[in-house]
C-alpha positions in Angstrom: 102.1 94.3 127.6 103.9 97.4 126.3 107.0 98.6 128.2 106.6 101.8 130.1 109.7 103.1 128.2 107.6 103.0 125.0 104.7 105.1 126.5 105.5 108.2 124.5 103.7 110.1 121.8 104.8 108.9 118.4 106.0 105.5 119.7 102.9 103.8 121.2 99.8 104.0 119.1 96.5 104.6 120.9 93.1 104.0 119.3 91.9 107.3 120.6 94.5 109.0 118.4 93.2 107.3 115.3 89.6 108.0 116.3 90.3 111.7 116.7 91.4 111.9 113.0 87.7 111.7 112.1 87.4 115.4 112.8 89.9 116.2 110.0 88.1 114.1 107.4 86.3 116.0 104.7 82.5 115.9 104.9 81.0 114.8 101.7 77.5 113.7 100.7 76.8 110.0 100.7 77.3 108.5 97.2 74.1 107.2 95.8 74.6 103.4 95.4 74.2 101.7 92.1 72.5 98.8 93.8 71.0 98.0 97.2 74.4 96.7 98.4 76.3 99.2 100.6 79.5 100.4 98.9 78.4 99.9 95.3 78.7 102.9 93.0 78.5 103.4 89.3 81.8 103.6 87.6 82.7 105.7 84.6 85.9 103.8 83.6 85.6 100.9 81.1 85.6 97.5 82.8 84.5 94.0 82.6 80.7 94.4 82.8 78.0 93.4 80.4 77.2 96.7 78.7 79.3 97.5 75.6 80.9 100.9 75.9 82.9 101.1 72.6 85.0 99.2 70.1 88.4 100.8 69.6 91.9 100.2 68.4 94.0 98.0 70.6 96.5 100.0 72.8 99.4 99.0 75.0 98.2 97.7 78.3 94.8 96.5 77.0 93.6 93.0 77.8 94.1 90.8 74.7 91.2 88.6 75.8 88.9 91.4 74.8 90.0 91.6 71.1 87.0 91.8 68.8 87.5 89.4 65.9 85.1 91.1 63.5 86.5 94.6 63.9 90.0 93.2 63.8 89.3 91.3 60.5 87.5 94.2 59.0 90.2 96.8 59.7 93.3 94.7 59.5 94.4 96.0 62.9 93.6 94.7 66.4 90.5 96.2 68.0 89.0 95.5 71.4 85.6 95.7 73.1 85.5 98.0 76.1 82.6 97.5 78.6 81.0 99.5 81.4 81.0 97.9 84.8 79.7 98.7 88.3 82.6 99.5 90.6 82.5 98.7 94.3 83.3 101.8 96.4 85.3 99.8 98.9 88.6 100.5 100.5 91.0 98.0 102.0 93.6 99.4 104.3 96.9 97.5 104.8 99.2 98.8 107.6 102.7 97.4 107.9 103.9 97.1 111.5 106.8 94.7 110.8 110.2 95.5 112.5 111.6 97.6 109.6 108.8 100.1 110.3 109.4 100.3 114.0 111.9 103.2 114.0 112.0 106.9 113.4 114.2 109.9 113.8 111.4 112.5 113.8 108.3 112.8 116.0 106.9 109.4 115.2 107.8 105.9 114.2 107.2 105.0 110.6 104.7 102.4 111.8 102.7 105.1 113.7 102.7 107.3 110.6 101.5 104.4 108.5 98.6 103.8 110.8 97.7 107.5 110.7 97.8 107.6 106.9 95.5 104.6 106.8 93.1 106.0 109.4 92.8 109.3 107.5 91.9 107.5 104.3 89.5 105.3 106.2 87.6 108.2 107.7 87.3 109.8 104.3 85.8 106.6 103.0 83.3 106.5 105.8 82.3 110.1 105.0 81.4 109.2 101.4 79.6 106.0 102.4 82.1 103.4 101.2 82.7 100.0 102.7 85.9 99.3 104.6 88.2 96.5 105.5 91.7 96.5 107.1 94.8 94.3 107.5 97.6 94.8 109.9 100.9 93.0 109.4 103.3 92.3 112.2 106.2 89.9 112.8 103.6 87.7 114.5 101.5 87.4 111.3 98.4 89.0 109.7 95.2 90.3 111.4 92.2 91.5 109.5 88.8 93.2 110.0 86.4 92.0 107.3 84.4 94.3 105.0 81.8 96.5 106.7 80.5 100.0 106.6 79.9 103.1 108.7 81.5 104.6 111.8 81.3 101.4 113.9 83.4 99.6 111.3 86.1 102.3 111.3 86.1 102.2 115.2 86.7 98.5 115.0 89.6 99.1 112.5 91.2 101.8 114.8 91.1 99.5 117.8 92.6 96.6 115.7 95.4 98.8 114.4 96.3 100.0 117.9 96.2 96.5 119.4 98.4 95.1 116.7 100.9 97.9 117.0 101.2 97.2 120.7 101.9 93.6 119.7 104.5 94.7 117.2 106.4 96.8 119.7 106.8 93.7 122.0 107.9 91.3 119.2 111.4 90.2 118.6 110.8 88.1 115.6 112.2 88.6 112.1 110.0 90.3 109.5 107.9 88.0 107.4 107.0 88.7 103.8 104.0 90.7 102.8 102.8 87.8 100.5 100.3 86.4 103.1 98.8 89.8 103.6 98.5 90.4 99.8 96.8 87.0 99.3 94.4 87.7 102.1 93.7 91.1 100.6 92.6 89.5 97.3 89.9 87.7 99.3 88.8 90.7 101.3 88.7 93.3 98.5 86.1 92.8 95.7 87.0 93.4 92.1 86.8 97.2 91.4 87.7 98.2 94.9 90.6 100.2 96.1 93.5 99.0 98.2 96.0 101.2 100.1 99.2 99.7 101.4 101.1 101.8 103.9 104.7 100.4 104.2 108.3 101.5 103.9 110.6 101.7 100.8 111.9 98.2 101.6 108.5 96.8 102.5 107.7 95.1 99.1 110.3 92.5 98.3 110.6 91.1 94.7 109.1 87.8 95.9 105.9 89.8 96.9 105.4 91.0 93.3 103.4 88.0 91.9 100.8 88.3 94.7 100.8 92.1 94.3 100.3 91.8 90.6 97.3 89.5 91.0 95.8 91.8 93.6 96.1 94.8 91.2 94.5 93.1 88.2 91.0 94.2 88.9 91.6 96.6 91.8 93.1 100.1 92.2 96.1 99.6 94.4 98.3 102.3 95.8 101.4 102.0 97.9 102.0 104.9 100.3 105.4 105.4 101.9 105.5 107.3 105.2 109.1 108.5 104.9 111.2 109.3 107.9 113.1 112.7 108.0 116.4 110.7 107.7 115.1 109.4 104.4 114.0 112.7 103.0 116.7 115.1 104.4 119.7 113.1 105.7 122.6 115.0 107.3 125.1 116.3 104.8 128.2 115.1 106.7 129.4 111.5 106.4 128.5 109.2 109.3 130.6 106.4 110.8 129.3 102.9 110.1 130.6 100.0 112.1 130.3 96.2 111.3 132.3 94.2 113.8 135.9 95.4 113.8 135.4 97.3 110.5 134.5 101.0 110.5 133.7 103.2 107.5 132.4 106.6 106.8 129.3 106.8 104.7 127.1 109.6 103.4 123.4 109.0 103.3 121.4 110.0 100.2 117.8 111.0 100.1 115.4 108.2 99.2 114.7 108.2 95.4 111.4 106.6 94.5 112.0 106.3 90.8 113.2 102.6 90.7 110.4 101.4 93.0 107.8 103.4 91.1 108.9 101.8 87.9 108.6 98.3 89.4 105.2 99.0 90.7 104.0 100.7 87.5 104.7 97.4 85.7 102.2 95.8 88.1 99.5 98.5 87.6 100.2 99.8 91.1 100.7 103.5 91.9 103.2 104.9 94.4 103.0 107.9 96.7 105.8 109.0 99.1 104.7 111.1 102.2 107.3 113.3 103.7 105.1 114.3 106.7 101.9 113.4 108.5 99.7 115.5 106.2 96.7 113.6 104.7 
């Protein structure tokens, strides 16, 4: 049960708010599937399929397991085989509702903005005929909606996100790692699919990186940060900080994503910081 004190726009998340975001989703024609299975679409990028695309010189970041012995011996330089593959047009949404996300100095908590970002991406995926799954992470653990398609699936996801956010607002437990959610994500998202993780700048700990790296090996993973106004435009004046009997003045600096982006880039994960609620 959510306290009446939390019944305010931007603090409590209602399913109807996420359902209403469907109206802002772009209307696109349904992608013609590459097979009879919903969500499958032909992919242009080279992958791990059976049809040879090209034999080319080895480049940094290529998979050494695809080196072609004949071409390498003939040219004296490493060459690899690149293949076509069928890519699943699937999207897995991961919304972080752990305690570090349950604050905000603007119109909404960071957790609410994370849910909105995820829902917008979900409705866009529905519009193009993709398959969807979702994970919500709270201090209580991980909840998931398995892969499915269409508007009914997105409705289920919206209700799950709202329900888990209510649970998060009433929890007093410490924040768990994202590792369990990332391991679960690797089971829910097929190879070739996309994964969107809406979390905070501190959401991915170093101990989460092995699981994140495994998830990103054969998937397109993006981390989206719904930044609070305090993180993008902090007050210029120094602020008092108190710890027990000690008091100091500290000046807040805007969040700089460079270090996190470099960490994630090494794992083949992209990063996007969102300074407002725009899609």
